[in-house]
Backbone bond lengths (Angstrom), bond angles and torsions (degrees), N, CA, C in turn:
res aa  C-N    CA-C-N  psi(-1)  N-CA   C-N-CA  omega(-1)  CA-C   N-CA-C  phi
1 M - - - 1.449 - - 1.536 109.94 -
2 Q 1.330 115.28 -43.53 1.462 119.66 -178.70 1.533 111.06 -65.45
3 V 1.339 116.67 -33.26 1.466 120.45 178.85 1.528 109.64 -65.75
4 K 1.312 116.94 -45.64 1.459 120.65 -179.75 1.524 111.91 -64.75
5 Q 1.326 117.16 -35.28 1.457 121.75 -176.35 1.525 113.38 -84.84
6 A 1.316 117.75 -11.09 1.468 120.80 -178.08 1.525 110.03 -63.69
7 K 1.299 115.69 127.54 1.462 122.29 -178.81 1.523 110.08 -101.89
8 P 1.335 116.88 145.20 1.461 119.10 176.84 1.524 111.00 -65.75
9 K 1.308 115.12 148.40 1.462 121.92 176.67 1.520 108.00 -119.18
10 E 1.303 115.90 -179.72 1.459 120.35 -179.60 1.533 111.29 -62.36
11 K 1.338 115.36 -36.08 1.457 120.65 178.77 1.520 109.91 -116.57
12 E 1.304 115.89 152.86 1.461 123.23 176.31 1.526 109.49 -61.34
13 Y 1.344 117.86 142.61 1.460 120.46 178.09 1.518 110.63 -146.61
14 L 1.336 115.83 167.04 1.456 122.51 -178.39 1.520 111.16 -115.35
15 L 1.326 115.64 144.68 1.458 122.61 168.68 1.523 106.09 -114.48
16 G 1.316 116.99 125.06 1.461 120.84 -179.11 1.514 111.81 -92.33
17 D 1.332 115.10 149.07 1.461 121.72 177.91 1.523 109.86 -103.35
18 G 1.315 117.19 6.77 1.464 121.27 -175.30 1.518 106.88 83.19
19 G 1.255 119.95 118.50 1.458 120.43 -174.02 1.511 109.44 100.44
20 N 1.318 116.56 -138.81 1.457 121.27 -172.99 1.523 114.84 -105.40
21 L 1.330 118.39 -0.77 1.456 121.21 -177.39 1.535 110.47 -94.50
22 F 1.338 114.82 133.43 1.460 121.22 -179.45 1.523 110.15 -136.61
23 V 1.324 115.25 156.42 1.459 121.76 170.65 1.522 106.21 -113.82
24 R 1.316 115.87 123.84 1.463 121.51 178.03 1.524 107.29 -95.56
25 I 1.325 116.58 123.07 1.455 122.06 178.80 1.522 107.96 -109.84
26 R 1.322 115.63 121.44 1.457 121.06 -177.09 1.532 110.71 -97.52
27 P 1.327 117.10 159.42 1.469 120.86 -178.84 1.534 114.04 -57.51
28 N 1.327 117.21 -27.34 1.471 120.01 179.88 1.533 112.13 -81.54
29 G 1.363 117.29 -0.98 1.458 121.78 177.40 1.513 115.04 96.91
30 S 1.325 118.45 -6.80 1.462 120.08 179.07 1.531 110.10 -72.56
31 K 1.331 115.21 147.37 1.469 121.62 -176.87 1.522 108.86 -131.40
32 Y 1.336 115.71 134.86 1.451 121.55 -177.04 1.514 110.73 -134.90
33 F 1.333 115.96 138.27 1.458 120.82 172.13 1.517 107.99 -84.21
34 E 1.323 116.55 138.27 1.460 120.59 175.20 1.522 110.22 -148.56
35 V 1.318 114.60 155.17 1.456 122.47 176.10 1.520 106.36 -104.46
36 I 1.323 116.23 133.48 1.465 120.31 176.25 1.523 107.52 -119.57
37 V 1.329 115.70 120.14 1.467 121.57 -178.53 1.521 110.02 -134.71
38 R 1.307 115.62 159.49 1.470 122.03 173.12 1.519 107.92 -103.56
39 I 1.324 114.75 125.06 1.460 121.15 177.61 1.514 106.69 -129.45
40 N 1.324 115.89 123.51 1.470 121.06 -178.42 1.533 110.69 51.99
41 S 1.308 116.61 45.41 1.466 124.88 178.18 1.523 114.36 65.47
42 K 1.347 117.48 14.08 1.454 120.70 177.81 1.519 109.16 -118.68
43 K 1.324 114.93 138.57 1.460 120.47 178.39 1.525 109.34 -77.85
44 R 1.336 115.77 130.46 1.466 121.24 177.20 1.516 108.92 -120.01
45 R 1.304 116.77 135.77 1.455 122.73 174.73 1.520 107.73 -111.17
46 I 1.313 115.45 125.75 1.456 120.57 -177.92 1.527 108.03 -119.23
47 F 1.315 116.11 115.24 1.450 122.45 -180.00 1.524 109.42 -69.27
48 L 1.327 117.32 132.19 1.465 121.57 177.49 1.522 111.39 -103.32
49 S 1.322 117.18 -55.85 1.456 119.44 -176.81 1.522 110.64 -172.70
50 D 1.307 114.93 163.49 1.457 121.98 170.58 1.528 106.62 -67.37
51 A 1.310 117.61 133.59 1.467 121.60 -176.42 1.522 112.96 -70.37
52 T 1.328 118.12 -12.37 1.461 120.17 176.78 1.528 111.60 -85.55
53 I 1.330 116.86 -11.36 1.468 120.94 -176.88 1.522 112.31 -94.78
54 I 1.341 116.90 -40.09 1.464 119.90 -178.09 1.523 110.35 -120.40
55 S 1.328 115.41 159.33 1.467 120.90 179.68 1.522 110.58 -83.94
56 L 1.306 116.11 167.97 1.460 121.45 177.16 1.527 110.07 -61.48
57 E 1.319 116.81 -39.67 1.468 120.86 178.98 1.531 110.94 -61.40
58 Q 1.328 116.87 -43.59 1.463 120.73 177.73 1.529 110.62 -65.17
59 A 1.326 117.18 -39.00 1.467 121.50 178.89 1.527 110.33 -64.01
60 R 1.328 117.25 -38.92 1.471 120.37 177.84 1.518 110.85 -62.37
61 K 1.334 117.36 -40.91 1.467 121.11 178.69 1.523 110.88 -65.63
62 L 1.337 116.67 -42.99 1.463 120.25 177.29 1.527 111.26 -62.68
63 C 1.320 116.85 -39.79 1.458 122.06 178.56 1.522 109.91 -61.10
64 E 1.314 116.20 -46.31 1.466 120.99 179.66 1.531 111.07 -60.80
65 K 1.327 117.13 -43.63 1.473 121.41 178.36 1.525 110.93 -62.91
66 E 1.319 116.02 -41.63 1.472 120.42 -179.70 1.520 110.93 -65.16
67 L 1.328 117.61 -41.58 1.463 120.95 178.68 1.535 110.71 -65.18
68 I 1.318 116.86 -39.75 1.471 120.54 177.14 1.518 109.75 -63.35
69 R 1.335 116.91 -43.35 1.468 120.84 179.38 1.525 110.84 -60.86
70 L 1.336 116.71 -44.83 1.463 120.18 -179.14 1.524 112.22 -65.84
71 K 1.326 117.38 -37.06 1.462 120.61 179.27 1.517 111.87 -69.92
72 G 1.342 116.84 -25.95 1.455 121.17 -178.28 1.513 114.38 -83.09
73 L 1.322 117.59 -10.44 1.459 120.33 -179.14 1.526 110.59 -77.76
74 P 1.318 116.90 142.43 1.466 119.38 175.48 1.523 110.54 -62.01
75 K 1.333 116.13 152.35 1.463 121.19 -179.37 1.528 110.13 -56.18
76 G 1.302 115.75 133.35 1.453 121.07 -179.36 1.522 113.58 93.97
77 M 1.318 118.12 -24.55 1.464 121.62 -179.31 1.524 111.63 -77.19
78 E 1.332 119.10 -19.48 1.454 121.91 -177.56 1.522 111.38 -60.40
79 K 1.319 117.35 -30.53 1.455 122.04 -176.21 1.537 111.31 -67.21
80 Q 1.315 117.44 -26.78 1.448 121.27 -175.46 1.523 113.20 -78.28
81 N 1.320 118.54 -16.78 1.469 120.46 -177.45 1.495 111.89 -101.47
């Protein structure tokens, strides 16, 4: 509900879902789900989907799968993806 009601502002901003899932709201009104994680002390943003295409529940499942995938990679391999 909060994702649908989020209004664009002058600057791009994030709405957090608690954990690593965020919705990025751009000034033009577009909304995107993304995962933000720290890997080797560097922040990584991983685009999941346009928020108008999938639901929050689907985005949470994708986020969980992405985090599992990242944890399963050997050390140093995370940088390549």
